[in-house]
C-alpha positions in Angstrom: -21.6 5.1 7.7 -20.8 8.5 6.3 -20.4 11.8 8.0 -22.9 14.6 8.3 -20.8 17.2 6.4 -19.1 18.7 9.5 -15.4 18.9 10.3 -15.1 15.8 12.4 -16.4 12.3 12.5 -19.8 11.9 14.4 -18.4 9.4 16.9 -15.8 6.7 17.3 -17.9 4.0 15.6 -17.7 5.8 12.3 -15.9 3.6 9.8 -16.0 5.8 6.7 -16.2 9.6 6.9 -16.6 12.1 4.1 -16.7 15.8 5.1 -18.5 18.6 3.3 -15.4 19.3 1.1 -15.2 15.7 -0.1 -12.2 14.7 2.0 -12.5 11.2 3.2 -10.9 8.7 5.6 -11.5 5.1 6.6 -11.0 4.0 10.2 -10.1 0.3 10.9 -9.8 -0.5 14.5 -9.1 -4.0 15.9 -8.8 -5.3 19.4 -5.3 -5.9 20.9 -3.4 -8.9 19.6 -5.1 -8.8 16.3 -4.8 -7.4 12.8 -6.8 -5.3 10.3 -6.4 -4.4 6.7 -7.7 -3.7 3.3 -7.9 -6.4 0.7 -8.6 -5.6 -3.0 -10.2 -8.3 -5.0 -11.1 -9.0 -8.7 -13.9 -11.5 -9.3 -13.9 -12.5 -5.7 -10.1 -13.3 -5.6 -7.8 -11.2 -3.4 -5.2 -9.6 -5.7 -3.6 -6.9 -3.5 -3.6 -6.0 0.2 -2.4 -3.6 2.9 -2.6 -5.2 6.4 -1.5 -3.9 9.8 -0.5 -6.7 12.2 -0.1 -6.2 16.0 -0.2 -9.7 17.4 2.0 -12.4 18.8 1.8 -14.8 15.8 2.6 -12.3 13.0 4.5 -9.6 15.1 4.1 -5.9 14.6 4.3 -5.0 10.9 2.7 -3.4 7.9 2.3 -5.7 4.9 1.7 -4.2 1.5 1.7 -6.6 -1.4 0.1 -8.7 -4.0 -1.2 -12.3 -3.8 -0.2 -13.3 -7.3 2.7 -12.7 -9.7 2.4 -9.0 -10.3 4.8 -6.1 -9.6 4.3 -3.6 -6.8 4.8 -0.1 -8.1 5.2 3.2 -6.2 4.3 6.5 -8.0 4.6 10.1 -7.2 3.2 12.9 -9.4 1.7 10.2 -11.6 5.2 9.0 -12.5 6.6 5.6 -11.6 9.5 6.0 -9.1 10.1 2.5 -7.7 9.1 -1.1 -8.7 9.4 -4.4 -6.9 9.0 -7.1 -9.5 7.2 -10.3 -8.9 10.7 -11.9 -9.0 11.8 -9.7 -6.0 14.1 -7.3 -7.9 13.9 -3.6 -7.0 14.1 -0.8 -9.5 14.4 2.8 -8.6 13.6 5.1 -11.6 13.4 1.9 -13.6 10.3 0.4 -15.2 11.8 -3.0 -15.0 14.5 -4.1 -12.6 16.9 -6.6 -14.3 19.0 -7.1 -11.1 18.3 -7.4 -7.3 18.7 -3.6 -7.1 18.8 -1.3 -10.1 19.1 2.4 -9.7 18.7 4.7 -12.7 19.9 8.3 -12.0 19.0 10.8 -14.7 22.2 12.2 -16.3 24.5 9.7 -14.6 25.4 6.1 -15.0 23.0 3.3 -14.0 23.9 1.4 -10.8 23.1 -2.3 -10.6 23.7 -4.7 -7.7 23.6 -8.3 -8.6 
């Protein structure tokens, strides 16, 4: 359901709300001891997800990830800042991370942790 163009959601059952200025939010509400999330698929196959768990079997956690061998990339200002490769290596200011932790600081030496 979409909003009516006002400044607040019509009621607590609203799942998708878009206000008169085009600002939007999605509400996902699950019962206690459950989970909810967003799964992104391509041709019917889940490729990426963001899931919030609050239950006894999975614990309380936020999972963000991919379901196949692809990197997870974090951008700010349309620039890549951090990458977790499908091999589990982490690169900060690196487009590829050759070691478990690789940090590239502009104007200084590169730090790698093996």
